[in-house]
KEKE-3310 file (N, C-alpha, C; in steps of 0.2 Angstrom, whole numbers, plus 5000, padded with zeros to 4 digits):
npx = (5045:5045:5039:5029:5023:5014:5009:5009:5002:5003:4996:4988:4987:4978:4979:4992:4992:4983:4990:5001:4995:4990:5002:5008:4998:5000:5013:5010:5002:5011:5017:5020:5016:5005:4987:4973:4963:4956:4952:4944:4942:4933:4940:4931:4920:4923:4920:4922:4933:4932:4944:4952:4945:4946:4960:4962:4967:4960:4949:4957:4970:4982:4981:4977:4975:4973:4965:4964:4956:4958:4962:4961:4948:4944:4935:4938:4939:4942:4953:4962:4962:4968:4981:4985:4986:4996:5007:5009:5008:4999:5008:5005:4998:4994:4993:4987:4987:4979:4981:4976:4985:4983:4977:4966:4964:4977:4983:4983:4990:5003:5006:5007:5018:5028:5031:5043:5043:5034:5031:5032:5025:5026:5014:5013:5003:5004:5010:5018:5024:5036:5037:5025:5029:5040:5033:5026:5036:5041:5030:5031:5043:5041:5033:5042:5045:5051:5050:5052:5056:5047:5036:5033:5029:5018:5009:5005:5000:4989:4981:4979:4980:4975:4980:4976:4970:4982:4990:4982:4983:4996:4998:4990:4996:5009:5006:5002:5010:5024:5042:5051:5041:5035:5031:5023:5016:5008:5000:4993:4985:4977:4969:4973:4971:4983:4991:4982:4980:4977:4989:4998:4992:4995:5009:5012:5007:5014:5026:5024:5019:5008:4999:5000:4996:4983:4978:4980:4972:4959:4958:4959:4947:4938:4939:4934:4940:4938:4934:4938:4949:4959:4961:4966:4978:4984:4986:4995:5006:5010:5012:5023:5032:5034:5039:5051:5058:5061:5070:5087:5099:5110:5105:5102:5093:5087:5086:5078:5067:5062:5059:5049:5039:5039:5044:5062:5065:5054:5057:5069:5063:5054:5064:5068:5057:5056:5062:5060:5051:5046:5045:5034:5026:5023:5015:5004:4999:4995:4984:4976:4972:4966:4954:4949:4946:4936:4926:4923:4918:4908:4899:4900:4895:4901:4913:4923:4927:4931:4942:4950:4952:4959:4971:4977:4979:4988:4999:5002:5007:5021:5038)
npy = (4877:4877:4864:4861:4853:4862:4876:4893:4906:4922:4937:4950:4949:4941:4932:4928:4922:4911:4904:4900:4892:4882:4877:4872:4862:4853:4849:4843:4832:4823:4817:4802:4798:4806:4806:4804:4812:4828:4844:4859:4874:4889:4900:4907:4900:4889:4877:4875:4862:4856:4857:4847:4836:4836:4834:4822:4805:4796:4782:4776:4778:4791:4809:4817:4833:4849:4864:4880:4894:4912:4915:4926:4928:4919:4914:4918:4906:4897:4902:4900:4886:4883:4888:4880:4868:4870:4870:4857:4848:4836:4821:4815:4823:4838:4855:4870:4887:4902:4920:4937:4946:4959:4970:4963:4949:4949:4944:4930:4929:4934:4924:4913:4916:4916:4903:4892:4881:4882:4885:4899:4909:4924:4935:4949:4964:4970:4985:4995:5002:4997:4984:4978:4978:4969:4958:4955:4952:4941:4932:4930:4924:4912:4906:4904:4914:4930:4948:4964:4981:4990:4983:4977:4989:4993:4983:4984:4996:4994:4984:4987:4987:4975:4960:4947:4949:4954:4943:4934:4940:4940:4926:4924:4931:4925:4913:4915:4924:4924:4923:4937:4948:4963:4981:4983:4970:4969:4980:4976:4966:4973:4982:4996:5001:5002:5011:5022:5027:5038:5042:5041:5051:5062:5062:5065:5077:5086:5085:5093:5088:5091:5085:5071:5071:5074:5064:5053:5057:5056:5043:5037:5042:5036:5023:5021:5027:5035:5053:5059:5052:5055:5069:5068:5061:5070:5080:5074:5072:5085:5090:5082:5087:5100:5096:5088:5098:5107:5101:5099:5100:5090:5079:5062:5050:5039:5043:5055:5049:5041:5052:5059:5049:5041:5030:5027:5027:5035:5047:5050:5051:5062:5072:5074:5078:5091:5100:5116:5120:5132:5138:5146:5143:5130:5132:5139:5129:5119:5126:5126:5113:5110:5118:5112:5100:5104:5108:5096:5087:5095:5092:5097:5103:5097:5085:5080:5091:5100:5093:5093:5106:5109:5102:5108:5121:5118:5114:5126:5133:5129:5134)
npz = (5044:5062:5072:5086:5102:5106:5097:5093:5084:5080:5076:5065:5052:5041:5030:5031:5043:5041:5031:5039:5049:5040:5036:5048:5051:5041:5043:5056:5053:5047:5057:5065:5078:5081:5081:5069:5071:5069:5074:5073:5081:5087:5099:5107:5107:5115:5127:5145:5150:5138:5130:5135:5132:5118:5115:5120:5118:5103:5099:5090:5093:5098:5100:5090:5080:5086:5082:5089:5086:5086:5100:5109:5111:5121:5136:5153:5161:5152:5146:5157:5157:5145:5148:5158:5151:5141:5149:5152:5140:5130:5125:5113:5104:5095:5097:5090:5091:5088:5089:5089:5094:5100:5113:5119:5128:5132:5143:5143:5131:5135:5145:5137:5128:5137:5139:5136:5128:5118:5101:5092:5080:5071:5063:5059:5054:5038:5033:5028:5013:5008:5013:5008:4995:4996:5000:4988:4979:4985:4983:4970:4969:4975:4966:4956:4948:4942:4945:4939:4947:4942:4938:4950:4958:4949:4950:4964:4964:4955:4961:4975:4993:5000:5006:5002:4989:4982:4983:4975:4963:4960:4959:4947:4937:4937:4933:4920:4912:4902:4906:4914:4924:4921:4921:4909:4907:4919:4917:4905:4911:4920:4913:4911:4924:4932:4925:4925:4938:4952:4956:4945:4937:4946:4946:4932:4931:4941:4935:4924:4912:4902:4891:4893:4907:4906:4898:4906:4917:4911:4907:4920:4926:4917:4919:4932:4943:4958:4959:4971:4975:4966:4968:4981:4978:4970:4980:4989:4981:4978:4991:4994:4985:4992:5004:5002:4994:5004:5012:5017:5005:5005:5011:5013:5003:5010:5023:5022:5017:5028:5036:5030:5027:5015:5002:4998:4984:4979:4984:4977:4965:4967:4969:4956:4950:4955:4948:4940:4949:4961:4978:4980:4970:4973:4984:4979:4970:4979:4985:4974:4972:4984:4982:4971:4977:4987:4978:4971:4982:4986:4977:4963:4947:4937:4940:4933:4925:4934:4939:4928:4925:4937:4935:4924:4929:4940:4933:4927:4937:4938:4936)
capx = (5042:5046:5032:5030:5017:5010:5011:5006:5002:5001:4996:4982:4987:4974:4982:4998:4990:4980:4996:5005:4991:4990:5009:5008:4993:5003:5018:5008:4999:5016:5020:5017:5013:4999:4981:4970:4958:4957:4947:4946:4936:4935:4941:4925:4914:4925:4917:4927:4934:4932:4951:4955:4942:4948:4966:4963:4968:4954:4949:4962:4976:4984:4977:4976:4977:4968:4967:4960:4957:4956:4962:4960:4941:4943:4933:4943:4941:4945:4960:4966:4963:4973:4987:4987:4987:5002:5012:5010:5004:4999:5013:5003:4993:4997:4989:4989:4983:4980:4979:4977:4991:4981:4976:4961:4967:4984:4986:4984:4996:5009:5008:5009:5025:5033:5033:5049:5041:5029:5034:5029:5025:5023:5011:5011:5000:5009:5007:5023:5025:5042:5035:5021:5034:5044:5028:5024:5042:5041:5025:5033:5049:5038:5030:5047:5045:5055:5047:5056:5053:5042:5031:5030:5025:5012:5004:5003:4996:4983:4977:4978:4984:4973:4985:4973:4970:4988:4992:4979:4985:5003:4997:4987:5002:5014:5004:5000:5015:5031:5047:5050:5035:5036:5025:5018:5012:5003:4995:4988:4980:4972:4966:4974:4971:4989:4993:4978:4979:4978:4996:5000:4990:4999:5016:5013:5005:5019:5031:5022:5017:5001:4995:5000:4992:4976:4976:4979:4966:4953:4958:4957:4939:4934:4940:4931:4944:4934:4938:4942:4956:4963:4963:4970:4985:4988:4988:5001:5012:5012:5015:5030:5037:5036:5043:5057:5061:5063:5075:5094:5101:5114:5102:5102:5086:5084:5085:5073:5061:5060:5056:5042:5035:5039:5050:5068:5064:5050:5061:5073:5059:5052:5069:5069:5051:5056:5065:5055:5046:5048:5041:5027:5022:5020:5010:4998:4997:4991:4978:4971:4970:4961:4948:4946:4943:4930:4921:4920:4914:4902:4895:4901:4891:4906:4919:4928:4929:4935:4949:4954:4954:4965:4978:4980:4981:4994:5005:5004:5011:5028:5042)
capy = (4880:4873:4861:4858:4851:4868:4881:4899:4910:4928:4943:4952:4948:4935:4928:4925:4917:4906:4900:4897:4887:4877:4873:4868:4856:4848:4846:4838:4826:4819:4814:4795:4797:4810:4803:4807:4817:4835:4848:4866:4877:4896:4900:4910:4894:4883:4876:4873:4855:4854:4856:4840:4830:4837:4832:4815:4800:4793:4775:4773:4780:4797:4814:4821:4840:4854:4871:4885:4901:4918:4914:4932:4928:4914:4916:4918:4899:4893:4904:4897:4879:4883:4890:4874:4863:4871:4869:4850:4846:4829:4820:4813:4828:4845:4861:4876:4892:4909:4926:4943:4950:4965:4970:4959:4942:4950:4940:4924:4929:4934:4918:4908:4918:4914:4896:4891:4875:4884:4888:4905:4912:4931:4937:4956:4967:4973:4992:4999:5001:4993:4977:4975:4976:4963:4952:4953:4949:4934:4928:4928:4920:4906:4904:4903:4920:4936:4954:4970:4986:4993:4978:4977:4995:4994:4978:4986:5002:4992:4980:4989:4984:4969:4955:4942:4951:4954:4936:4931:4944:4937:4919:4924:4934:4920:4907:4917:4928:4921:4927:4942:4952:4970:4985:4982:4964:4971:4985:4972:4962:4977:4986:5003:5003:5003:5018:5027:5028:5045:5044:5042:5058:5067:5062:5068:5084:5089:5085:5098:5085:5092:5080:5065:5071:5074:5058:5049:5059:5054:5036:5036:5043:5031:5016:5021:5029:5041:5059:5061:5049:5059:5075:5066:5059:5077:5084:5070:5073:5092:5091:5079:5092:5105:5094:5087:5104:5111:5098:5101:5096:5085:5074:5056:5048:5035:5047:5059:5044:5040:5058:5061:5043:5039:5025:5031:5028:5040:5053:5052:5054:5069:5077:5075:5082:5098:5105:5120:5122:5137:5137:5150:5139:5124:5134:5140:5122:5116:5129:5124:5106:5111:5121:5107:5095:5106:5108:5089:5085:5099:5090:5101:5101:5092:5083:5079:5098:5103:5090:5095:5113:5109:5099:5113:5127:5116:5114:5133:5135:5128:5139)
capz = (5050:5067:5075:5093:5104:5106:5092:5093:5078:5082:5072:5062:5045:5041:5025:5034:5049:5038:5028:5045:5052:5035:5036:5054:5050:5036:5047:5061:5050:5045:5063:5066:5085:5081:5078:5063:5072:5067:5077:5072:5084:5089:5106:5110:5108:5118:5134:5150:5150:5131:5127:5138:5128:5111:5115:5122:5112:5101:5099:5085:5096:5096:5102:5084:5080:5088:5081:5092:5083:5090:5107:5113:5113:5126:5142:5158:5164:5146:5145:5162:5155:5140:5151:5161:5146:5138:5154:5152:5134:5129:5120:5106:5101:5093:5098:5086:5094:5084:5093:5085:5096:5103:5120:5121:5129:5132:5149:5140:5126:5139:5148:5132:5126:5142:5139:5131:5124:5113:5095:5090:5073:5071:5057:5060:5049:5033:5032:5025:5006:5006:5016:5003:4989:4998:5000:4981:4977:4988:4980:4963:4970:4977:4960:4952:4943:4944:4943:4940:4951:4939:4938:4957:4960:4945:4953:4970:4962:4952:4965:4981:4998:5003:5004:4998:4982:4980:4982:4970:4957:4959:4956:4940:4933:4937:4929:4913:4909:4901:4907:4919:4925:4921:4921:4903:4908:4924:4914:4901:4915:4924:4909:4912:4931:4934:4922:4926:4945:4954:4957:4939:4936:4950:4944:4926:4933:4944:4930:4919:4906:4901:4887:4897:4913:4904:4896:4912:4920:4907:4908:4927:4927:4913:4922:4938:4949:4961:4959:4977:4976:4962:4971:4986:4975:4968:4986:4991:4976:4979:4998:4994:4982:4997:5010:4999:4992:5010:5015:5015:4999:5006:5015:5009:5002:5015:5029:5021:5017:5035:5039:5027:5026:5008:5001:4995:4977:4978:4986:4971:4959:4968:4968:4949:4948:4958:4943:4938:4954:4966:4984:4980:4965:4976:4988:4974:4968:4985:4985:4968:4974:4990:4979:4967:4982:4989:4972:4970:4988:4986:4971:4958:4941:4933:4944:4927:4923:4940:4940:4922:4927:4942:4932:4920:4933:4944:4928:4926:4943:4938:4932)
cpx = (5042:5039:5034:5023:5012:5013:5006:5007:4999:5001:4989:4981:4984:4977:4988:4997:4987:4985:5000:5001:4991:4997:5010:5004:4997:5009:5016:5005:5005:5019:5016:5013:5006:4993:4978:4965:4960:4951:4949:4940:4938:4935:4934:4919:4917:4923:4923:4927:4934:4939:4953:4952:4945:4955:4968:4963:4961:4955:4955:4969:4978:4979:4975:4978:4972:4970:4962:4961:4954:4956:4961:4952:4939:4940:4939:4945:4944:4952:4965:4967:4968:4980:4990:4989:4994:5008:5014:5006:5004:5004:5011:4998:4997:4992:4991:4984:4984:4977:4981:4983:4989:4981:4971:4965:4974:4987:4988:4990:5003:5011:5010:5016:5030:5035:5038:5047:5036:5033:5029:5030:5022:5020:5009:5008:5005:5006:5012:5023:5030:5040:5030:5025:5037:5039:5027:5030:5043:5036:5027:5039:5046:5035:5036:5048:5049:5051:5052:5053:5047:5036:5028:5026:5018:5007:5001:4998:4989:4978:4975:4982:4981:4977:4982:4973:4977:4991:4989:4981:4992:5002:4995:4993:5007:5012:5003:5006:5022:5036:5046:5044:5037:5030:5020:5014:5007:4998:4990:4983:4975:4969:4966:4974:4978:4992:4989:4976:4980:4985:5000:4998:4994:5006:5017:5011:5011:5025:5030:5020:5010:4997:4995:4996:4985:4973:4975:4973:4959:4952:4956:4949:4935:4934:4937:4934:4940:4938:4941:4948:4961:4965:4967:4977:4988:4990:4994:5007:5014:5015:5022:5035:5039:5041:5050:5061:5064:5068:5082:5096:5106:5111:5100:5094:5083:5082:5079:5066:5058:5056:5049:5037:5034:5045:5056:5067:5059:5053:5065:5069:5056:5057:5070:5063:5051:5059:5059:5050:5049:5043:5034:5023:5019:5014:5003:4995:4992:4984:4973:4968:4964:4954:4945:4942:4936:4924:4918:4916:4908:4897:4894:4897:4895:4912:4925:4931:4933:4942:4953:4957:4960:4971:4981:4982:4987:5000:5007:5008:5019:5031:5041)
cpy = (4875:4870:4859:4856:4856:4873:4887:4904:4917:4934:4944:4951:4941:4930:4924:4920:4911:4901:4897:4891:4881:4873:4869:4862:4851:4845:4841:4832:4821:4815:4807:4795:4801:4806:4807:4812:4824:4840:4855:4870:4885:4896:4903:4905:4888:4883:4874:4865:4852:4852:4849:4835:4830:4834:4825:4810:4797:4785:4772:4775:4787:4803:4818:4829:4844:4861:4875:4892:4907:4917:4920:4932:4923:4917:4915:4910:4895:4895:4901:4890:4879:4884:4883:4868:4864:4870:4862:4847:4838:4827:4818:4817:4834:4850:4867:4881:4898:4914:4932:4947:4957:4965:4965:4952:4943:4946:4933:4924:4930:4928:4913:4909:4916:4907:4894:4885:4876:4887:4893:4908:4919:4932:4944:4959:4971:4980:4996:4997:4996:4985:4974:4974:4970:4957:4950:4950:4942:4929:4926:4923:4913:4902:4903:4909:4926:4942:4960:4975:4989:4989:4977:4983:4995:4989:4981:4992:5000:4988:4983:4986:4978:4963:4949:4943:4952:4947:4933:4934:4941:4930:4919:4926:4928:4914:4909:4921:4924:4926:4932:4946:4959:4974:4984:4976:4966:4975:4981:4969:4967:4983:4994:5005:5005:5010:5023:5029:5035:5047:5045:5049:5063:5067:5066:5076:5088:5090:5090:5095:5085:5087:5074:5065:5071:5068:5053:5050:5056:5046:5034:5036:5038:5024:5016:5023:5035:5047:5061:5058:5052:5065:5073:5064:5065:5080:5080:5072:5080:5093:5088:5084:5098:5102:5092:5093:5108:5108:5100:5097:5090:5079:5068:5054:5044:5039:5052:5055:5043:5046:5059:5055:5041:5034:5029:5032:5034:5047:5055:5054:5061:5074:5079:5080:5089:5103:5109:5122:5127:5136:5140:5146:5133:5126:5136:5133:5119:5119:5127:5117:5106:5114:5116:5101:5097:5106:5101:5086:5089:5098:5095:5099:5096:5091:5083:5086:5101:5100:5092:5102:5113:5107:5105:5119:5125:5117:5121:5136:5134:5133:5146)
cpz = (5056:5070:5082:5095:5105:5102:5093:5087:5080:5077:5069:5055:5043:5036:5028:5039:5046:5035:5034:5048:5047:5035:5042:5054:5046:5039:5052:5058:5048:5051:5065:5073:5085:5077:5072:5064:5071:5070:5076:5075:5086:5097:5110:5111:5112:5125:5139:5150:5143:5128:5129:5133:5121:5110:5117:5116:5110:5101:5095:5087:5094:5098:5096:5085:5082:5086:5085:5090:5088:5098:5112:5115:5118:5132:5147:5160:5158:5145:5151:5160:5150:5143:5155:5157:5143:5142:5154:5146:5133:5124:5113:5103:5099:5093:5094:5089:5089:5089:5089:5088:5100:5110:5123:5122:5130:5138:5146:5135:5130:5142:5143:5129:5131:5142:5134:5126:5118:5107:5093:5083:5073:5064:5058:5053:5045:5031:5028:5017:5005:5008:5011:4996:4990:4997:4992:4978:4979:4985:4973:4964:4971:4971:4954:4946:4946:4941:4944:4945:4948:4939:4946:4959:4956:4948:4959:4969:4959:4956:4972:4987:5002:5001:5000:4991:4979:4978:4976:4963:4955:4956:4949:4936:4932:4933:4921:4909:4908:4902:4913:4919:4926:4921:4915:4904:4913:4921:4909:4905:4918:4920:4910:4919:4934:4932:4924:4933:4946:4954:4950:4936:4939:4947:4937:4927:4936:4940:4924:4912:4904:4897:4891:4903:4911:4902:4901:4916:4917:4908:4915:4928:4923:4916:4930:4944:4952:4961:4965:4978:4971:4965:4977:4984:4973:4974:4989:4987:4977:4986:4998:4991:4988:5002:5008:4997:4998:5013:5013:5009:5000:5009:5011:5008:5007:5021:5028:5020:5023:5038:5036:5026:5019:5007:4997:4988:4975:4979:4980:4965:4960:4967:4960:4947:4951:4953:4940:4943:4959:4972:4983:4975:4968:4981:4984:4972:4973:4986:4980:4970:4979:4987:4975:4972:4985:4984:4971:4976:4989:4980:4966:4952:4937:4937:4939:4926:4928:4941:4934:4923:4932:4939:4928:4924:4938:4939:4927:4932:4943:4934:4935)
residu = (MET:PRO:LEU:ALA:SER:VAL:ASN:LEU:VAL:VAL:GLY:GLU:GLU:GLU:LEU:LEU:VAL:GLU:ARG:SER:VAL:THR:ALA:LEU:LEU:SER:ALA:ALA:ARG:GLU:LEU:PRO:GLU:VAL:GLY:GLU:ASP:HIS:HIS:ASP:VAL:PRO:ALA:GLY:GLY:LEU:ALA:VAL:GLY:GLU:LEU:ALA:SER:LEU:THR:SER:PRO:SER:LEU:PHE:GLY:GLY:GLY:GLY:VAL:VAL:VAL:ILE:ARG:ALA:ALA:GLN:ASP:ALA:GLY:LYS:ASP:VAL:ALA:GLU:GLU:ILE:SER:ARG:TYR:VAL:ALA:ASP:PRO:ALA:PRO:ASP:ALA:VAL:LEU:ILE:LEU:THR:HIS:ALA:GLY:GLY:ASN:LYS:GLY:LYS:ALA:LEU:LEU:THR:ALA:LEU:LYS:LYS:ASN:LYS:ASN:ILE:ALA:VAL:THR:ASP:CYS:PRO:LYS:ILE:THR:ARG:PHE:SER:ASP:ARG:ILE:ASP:PHE:ILE:ARG:GLY:GLU:PHE:ARG:ARG:ALA:GLY:LYS:VAL:ALA:ASP:GLU:GLY:GLY:LEU:ARG:ALA:LEU:LEU:ASP:ALA:VAL:GLY:THR:ASP:LEU:ARG:GLU:ILE:ALA:ALA:ALA:CYS:SER:GLN:LEU:ALA:ALA:ASP:VAL:GLU:GLY:PRO:ILE:GLY:GLU:ALA:ALA:VAL:SER:ARG:TYR:TYR:GLN:GLY:ARG:ALA:GLU:ALA:SER:GLY:PHE:SER:VAL:SER:ASP:ARG:THR:VAL:GLU:GLY:ARG:MET:SER:ASP:ALA:LEU:GLU:GLN:LEU:ARG:TRP:ALA:LEU:ALA:THR:GLY:VAL:PRO:PRO:VAL:LEU:ILE:THR:SER:ALA:LEU:ALA:GLN:GLY:ILE:ARG:LEU:LEU:GLY:ARG:VAL:GLY:ALA:ALA:PRO:ARG:GLY:LYS:ASN:SER:ALA:ALA:LEU:ALA:ALA:GLU:VAL:GLY:ALA:PRO:PRO:TRP:LYS:ILE:ASP:ARG:VAL:ARG:GLN:GLN:LEU:ARG:GLY:TRP:ALA:PRO:ASP:GLY:VAL:ALA:ARG:ALA:LEU:GLN:ILE:VAL:ALA:GLU:ALA:ASP:MET:GLN:ILE:LYS:GLY:GLU:ALA:ALA:SER:ALA:ASP:TYR:ALA:LEU:GLU:ARG:ALA:VAL:ARG:ASN:ILE:ILE:ALA:CYS:ARG:GLY)
# end
């Protein structure tokens, strides 16, 4: 990571921001001209004139390293002071700024980015499925491990979308699993959460696999998956059947994936799941899910029964 007298880390992804700041701090401490002082302060608590004090040489020489977090929270006068400083930074100090990158404090962010002497690191929020998969793959690569596609998807399904939890899970698996990390290894660690997710119930249901679907449903409920998440997964699975089924046959998976908001591998899987489904069957299945969802949210006497009945009736819509 490049190090300059002034470094700007921009983005909302807290884990990536923290890692970037840590890497910059480590690089700064290796510079002989930089003093040993290290200050870490929130921009919102910075007083006018304090930045000059923090970057001034100490009694032992060098201006040290100053981290100012959440620069978007800086008051107007402090923001102006930061802008003046970055135009002529101290030669024996390193300044690291973090900024969320939104509209708040946008004037300061724009001014900072215009300065060609500032090293900028972007840490945008990871929201797309494919980007999360790439992140997991990168975590395992950093640990010297390899995971197959099934293992990557199973981990994301089991842990969720929080990047810190994903990183912790990757670290644990990398330390304890010998050889490549696959779906079976992830499943052992997460006690059925990966296999028993709402999406696993949905996949087996739309494929018409009655016994497997009911088994996964019971596992999901037993391991604490909320019923509303299962109906949501069923609804998503059936909607994808309809949208992919209505697309032109010759349309490639990547183009269709961008259109419906699903990864290409999921489009290929849905095309296989479509065998045995007709448009009127998909419409009936959607109605069944909607009714089950209303029953569960209306505090039906038995959410488990409502879900099992829905699974059986959806499968009956095939063919």
